[in-house]
N, C-alpha and C positions, 0 to 999 in steps of 0.2 A: 555439093557434097552433104552425105547425112553424116553430119558431128556426132550423132549418136545411135551410131549404127557400127556395128563391127561385125568379124565373121572368124570361125574357129577352124585352124589349119593343122595339119599333123606336122611335129617340129621333130625329123631325125636326130637331134644333137639332144633335145630333151626327152625324145622318146613318149609323146605327149603331146594332145590337141592344146593350142595356145591360144587366146585373144588378139587378135591382128587388127591391124588397119584394114577399112573395106578394100584398098588399093592394093594389099601386102600379096606375092606371087606364091602358092603355096605348092611344095613336091610330093610325088607319090601320090598314092590312091587317094586318098582324102583333101584331094585339093580344091574339089566342090564345096566350099562353105558353107554355111547355115548364118542366116544375119537373123538378129534377135535386140529387142530395146534393151540398152543399158540402162541399168538403175542409176547410175551413177558416172559421173565424169572424172573422177580420179582415176588415175591408171590402176591397175591389179597385175602383179608379179605372180605368175605360178610357177611353180620350180617342181622338180622330183628328186629324191634323194634314195640311191642305191641302198642294200642293206652293207656293200663293203664301205661304200662311204661315212656312213651312218656309226659304224665300227671302228672306224680311224678317227671319228670325232670322240666317241667314248674313251676311245685308248690317250686321246690327246688332253682330255677333261672337257671338253669344248661343248659337248652332249649336254642337255639338262638332265638334273640329277631328280629320281622321284623321290629317293628315300627321305625320311624324317631326321630332321639332327638326333644325336643318340646321346647324352651324357650321363651314365652312370655310375656313381659312388659307390667306392668301395674302401675297406681296410681302415687302418684305425684313424685315420684321419678324413673320414667322408665326408663331405660338405652336405649340407641339405639343398635339393635341387625341387625347384615348383617350377610352374608355368606363369609368366606374363600374364597381364589381359589378352593382349594379342598371340599368345600361344605359344611365345618364345621361350627356351629354359632360361630358368632365373635360380643362379648358382648362389647359395647363400654362402661364403665363404669363411672361413673357420675363424677364430679369433687370432689377432694375428701376436708374434711373440715380444718381446722387450724391445728386438732391433725391427720392430715392423713388419718382420716375415709371416703370410698365412699361408701354411703346407695342405692340400688340399690333394686325397687320393683318390683315383677312379680305376675303373678297370675297362673302360669307353671315354672314350673325348672326342666327338665326331660334331662339328658345326657344319650344317648348312647354309646355305647362301644368302639367308633370313636372319642369318647371326644367331646369337645369345648372350647374355648377361652374367657379369660378374658383379654382384651386389656386394660394393665396398662403401655403403651408408646405414647408417643406424635408425635412419630416420627416413620418411617417405620422401624419395627424389624424383628430377625429371631426366628422362633418356630419349637419345634419338631415334632408336631402333624400336623401343617398348612403351615411348611415353612416360606415364608414370609409375613408378615402381614401389612395393611395399618395403619397409624398412627391413634390414637384416639381424635377428634378433640376438645372432651371435657377437654382435659388435655394442660396443658401449659409446656413448657420446665422445669424441675426441681418441678413439683407438682404431681409427681406419688403418688398412694396410697399407704399407709403401710399397712392399713386393708381395704379387698375388704369384704361388706356384702351385702349378698344377700339374702333379706327379700322375702318369700313367701308366699302369703296372699290366701292360697286354702285351704277346706277340704280335700284333696288329698295328700296325702306324696310324695316328690319328689323322682323320681329315678333316681338314682347316677349309670349307669351301666360303664361308661368309665371314662377317667381322665380328670379335672380340667386345663387349664396350664394357668400359668399368663405370658402374654407376657409383655416384658420390664422388668422393676425392681420387685424385689420380693416382695410379700405382703403376708400378711395370708389371708387367705380365709374362709367366716364362710356361710353356708346355714342352714338359718331358716325359719323352717314354722313357721306362725303365724295367725291361723285360724280366732280369735277373736283379735282385737286389737284397744287401748285407745292409744287417745294423747292427751296430754294436753302443751298448750304453752300460758306465759305472754309476755305482752310487756308493756311496760310502759317509761316514758319521765319526767326529773324532771330538772327545771331550775331556777334560781332567774332572768334570765334577763328578757327584754320586749321584745317579740316575735312578727312579723307581723301574721295575721291571716292563713296566708299560712303554717306558722313553728306549729301553734299549734296543739295538738294533737285531733284528731277526734276519736268518736264512732257514730256508730248507719247504717254501710253499712256491706254488706256480706264478705269484708274484714276485720272488726274489730266486733263489734256485729252483729251478725246476727239473721234474723229475723224482720230487717227492710226493707223498701225501698230505702233508701239510701235518697232518695229527700230530708229532713233535719238532719242535724245530730246535736251532741253536740260538740264543740270545747273549749280547753282552752290551756292555759301554760301548765301544767301539768297534769300528769293521768295515768292509766293504762286499759288494759282490757284481758279480762283471756277467754279463748276458751278452750274447752271441746270436744272431736268428740269420738264416739265407731263406728268400722266398721267393718262388716261380709262380706266377699268375696261369691259370688255367684258359688260355685263349681270352676271350671277349666274355667270358661266364660270369665276373663278379668273384670269381673263387681263388683261391690261391693253396699252395702247397707250402710247407714251412717245415725246418729242422733248427733247432737251436742246442745250443753248449752252454752251461753256466758254470760258473764257481764263484765262491762265497768264502770268505775268513771272516770270525769276531776275534778281539779279543780285549782285554781288559782286567780289573780285578776279580770280577765275577764269572769271570771263564775257568778258572781252575776248578771251579764245582762242575764244570761242563764233561762231557761224555769224549769231546774232542771240540775241534774249532773250527773246522773247513768240512766242506760238503762239496762235490760236484756233481751234473747230472746232466740228460739229454733230454728232448724232445721232438717227438715228430707228428702233426697235425695239419688239418687244412681247415680254414676260414673263408668266409665271405659273407653277403650281404644284397639284399635287394631294397629296392625302393618303388615307394609308390606316392599317391597325393596324400592317402590320409597318415603315412609316416614310413618308416625304414626298419628293418629288422636286420642284426648282424648276429652271425654265429663263429664258435670256435669249437670245434672237436678236434681232440690230441691224446696222444700216451706217452708215457713218460718214465724214465728208468734212472737210477742213481748210478755213477761209475766210481764214485767216491765217495767214502762217509766213514766214521769211526765205527769199530767191529761190535760197540754196543748200541749203536743208534739204532732204534726201531724204525722202520718204514717198511712199505709194501714194496715188493720187486717190481711190479709195474702198476704204475696210475694212470687210469682213464680218466677223463674230465669231457664235460659239454657245458659251454654257456652261451645264451640265447640273451639280444639285448634286443629290446624296441624300442622306440622314437617315435614319438607324436607329436 
């Protein structure tokens, strides 16, 4: 028997030529085989996959995925995303709150099978997926996060095909998709002391009650303002549309000299960001108008604004 000889026969079930032992029986027109020298004694398995079968594997998530990992930060809590030495995405998470929660926002958060790193270490540390990684400049020693919240503002679900490794101290990881977001916040000040004007609470600017041009504001020792915002991401572009309505009220000894004590306004806008190896850019384009103000309070009927922020 020639151990290193084989022949090619046609397989009906596989619809192709396959290598078989010299004594195998072939069927069909290709029964006459050819003999060749074999370069190796290890068995060789050949198979054919039809288009329909491959499509079924794709739908089941079993076929290889060729797209790269895509993590796109955006919004007010966008983290810095860089690459590790072996090319994995490295997310330098934002500074944690007093409760130990790091909030990070994205327009897209897809992880390929080779994985990604969430950097929770202020110093250089070792990881299993990427080896040694640099320290996170957003964190100070002893201020690692206990919970890393990854909020994805997109109409498309996140694709998590690989591992997310936390570099540094252990932390719970949350990935949450949020196509429509509502944010409300209340800011206030109360004191019985006599204050200088610079210490008074002021309302009527884009940082307090939006819809006003900020040329004239209401200020007093005590007061509050309430901001409300509804935000809708535009697909996975990193941009989002938003609408806001705000209200503010000031009071105190100096309030008697003001034209009034209450303001309310609305705003419509679009914001977004883009990141690159050299840094990140974020913009905010908006238009606002008052819906309530004192009759003698001067302000523009419509206020337009644009803000551009660069981070290197």
